[in-house]
NUBA-786963 format. One record per residue (C-alpha): residue in one letter; x, y, z. Coordinates in pm, whole numbers, plus 50000, padded with zeros to 5 digits. Layout:
N
AXYZ...
***
This chain:
319
X499285161950861X500095193750663X501345192950306X504705207050422X505135178650670X504185152450410X506585167650157X509445169350408X509035132750505X508925121750141X511965142850052X513865129150352X513275093350242X514345102049887X517565118750004X518275091650259X518145061950027X519295078549706X522185096049876X523205063950044X523135045349714X525275070749536X527965066849801X527985028949830X527195018249474X526024983049401X526744971449756X523814991049899X521214963649863X523684936749966X524384955350289X520704962750345X519774926350292X522374915650547X520884939350803X517344928150725X518284891950796X519224901651153X516324925451210X513574911351432X511164937151294X511854926250937X511534889351021X508214894051201X506874915350917X508004890250654X506404861250843X503094880050874X503124889050505X504014853650401X501214839250613X498734864450472X499734856950112X499464819450169X496004823350323X494894846450042X496124823149767X495354788949915X492614797150164X489674799249921X490404763449812X490334751250172X487104767150287X484894741250459X481734758150330X480664782350061X481194818050189X477824828750046X475734798650153X473194806950424X473274771050546X472444778950909X469994807650846X467444791551075X469844791851372X470454829351393X467874855851478X469434890551444X466204908351541X466254890451876X470014892951918X470494855251897X473724844851723X475864813651704X479444816751826X482464794651765X481734757451763X482994725151608X481354729651269X481924767251254X485274777251402X484514814651398X480754811351439X478054824451205X477204858851076X473764875351078X472674855450770X473824821550893X477014820850684X480254805250808X482574833150926X485734812350896X485074805650527X484274842250467X487494853150637X489574830350414X487944842550094X488014878450218X491794876550255X492154871849880X489924901849807X491904923150053X495224912749900X493904919049548X492714954049631X495934963049814X498274950549543X496324964749246X495824998649416X499535000749499X500474991249143X498205018649006X499825044449230X503315030949161X503025030848781X501365065048755X503705080349012X506675064148842X505855080448508X505235114548663X508355112048878X510575103048581X509255132048371X509595157048654X512965144248775X514465142948427X513165177648345X514545192448668X517895174448643X518855177548277X516105198148116X517625232648157X515445263148210X512505248548018X512745216648218X512675236248542X509385251948439X507915218048350X509055204048683X507555233548869X504135229048707X504075191748778X505155195949139X502535222449211X499885198049093X501405170749311X501465194549608X497755201349563X497075164049579X499255160449890X497425189450055X494205169150061X493755142650333X494295109250161X491095093050284X489025123450189X490515123049839X489845085749806X486255089449925X485665118049680X486975097949387X485015066849487X481825086949533X482135101649184X482945068449015X480285047949191X480225017349412X482444988549294X485634969949377X487344985849076X486425020149209X488095012649540X491295001349364X491435032749148X490575056349433X493215042149666X495735040449380X495265077049288X495955086849648X499355069449627X500415086949306X501825119449453X503885100649712X505635078849454X506055108149214X507715130249474X509935102349602X511285093449258X511715129649160X513575137549484X515865107449443X516625117149083X517545152449192X520015137949442X521515115149179X521595143448924X524365160549117X526545129449146X530015128448992X529155100648749X526395122148596X528755151648553X531305128348393X528725114048154X527615149048053X531185160047993X531735129747769X528745139447558X526465110747658X522875117647555X520635130747829X518025103847771X520645076847815X521985093048132X518485093948281X517435058748186X520685039848236X522315059148520X520085082248723X516875061848720X518305027948830X520125044649118X516955062749229X514665032849283X515525025249647X513045049349811X510315038549569X510755001949662X510645010250032X507555031749989X505795004649785X506004981450086X504665008050321X501955017850072X500554982550070X499674986950437X498075020750368X496185007150067X494704978350269X493535001850544X492095027850307X490375001350094X488804986850408X487705021950508X486025027850171X484284994050191X483195002050545X481645034350417X479665014950158X481775023849854X483234989249796X481994958149620X478154959049616X477914921049577X477204907349927X478084872149812X481764881949777X483254887150125X485774914650187X487094923750529X485994960050515X482484950250408X482324923550679X483294949750935X480564973150815X477924945550824X478944935851179X478514971151315X474754967551362X475154936351571X478224945251774X476344944452106X475174908752047X477984893551837X481174914351875X483354887151723X481734893551384X483614926651385X486674915151576X487764888751323X487954911351014X489354939851224X492174917851351X492844905750996X493164941550868X495334952851160X497754923451150X498144924650773X498814962050772X501224957251062X503204931350865X503744954350566X504534983650795X507124964350996X508884952050682X508784986450521X510175003750830X512874977150860X513864983350498X513985020750564X516275015550863X518454990750671X519065017350406X519865044550661X523625051650662X523405066351014X522445032351154X525395013251012X527694997951265
***
């Protein structure tokens, strides 16, 4: 996807939600919530997310065995292609080291959720700060502010021009192999998206009548930005945060698959499990299928809810 296409999609979301909010006021989220309650896509996404969060939070306390214990090491022979599939004691079977796959999947869910949430928060906070500075400068900063906004946006455009996974891999490769590296790398990739969204929404709000009225009354620019423009510009950022969780989970799994994730083999993570299962796919395909399904379903849940929120905020879809 080209940088122009990325920028156009981000700007469209900013204009869509921010413009809608300026015309409907405080009722925007009330109307959107009403539409979400009747959306099958939103309900399915919310159920998937809720189930994933419950498994991630409670699952590690319910594991029948230690995820790192090689209790059944003598029953699997990877060199001969002999593995143990699902059975009464091991619902998902055993991996190549004789560890219980079901227990590792439960613990791995928590690691996946942790990486996704922290990475998204990193991107959200950094993008939020950049977006506020750029949006405020462009909206109320005059000629000097326009120059500041232009410099910031050219830097953001350079980041958007790079494929997200390539940028994440480059950052992770420079920082070294660790779970923290994955979080930072994936978070940095999200920064330009959040920054452009917030800046675009603030530009839309900057031309609203209430901003012109506040300026004519002599209200300080800082107060206009923080108490008026910013609160009314958060809709696209909230929507994107939901969608970014899905992207963060997939990209974190990709980095772990490439060997840039947590180096501790005792701590299961779905991307690492997928990478370890690659060598034995011909003999034990379910070792790869289980974490792959977990990643796909989890990302699908966040995507469905995010898309449903986007549609709920779209004024063209109102009955």
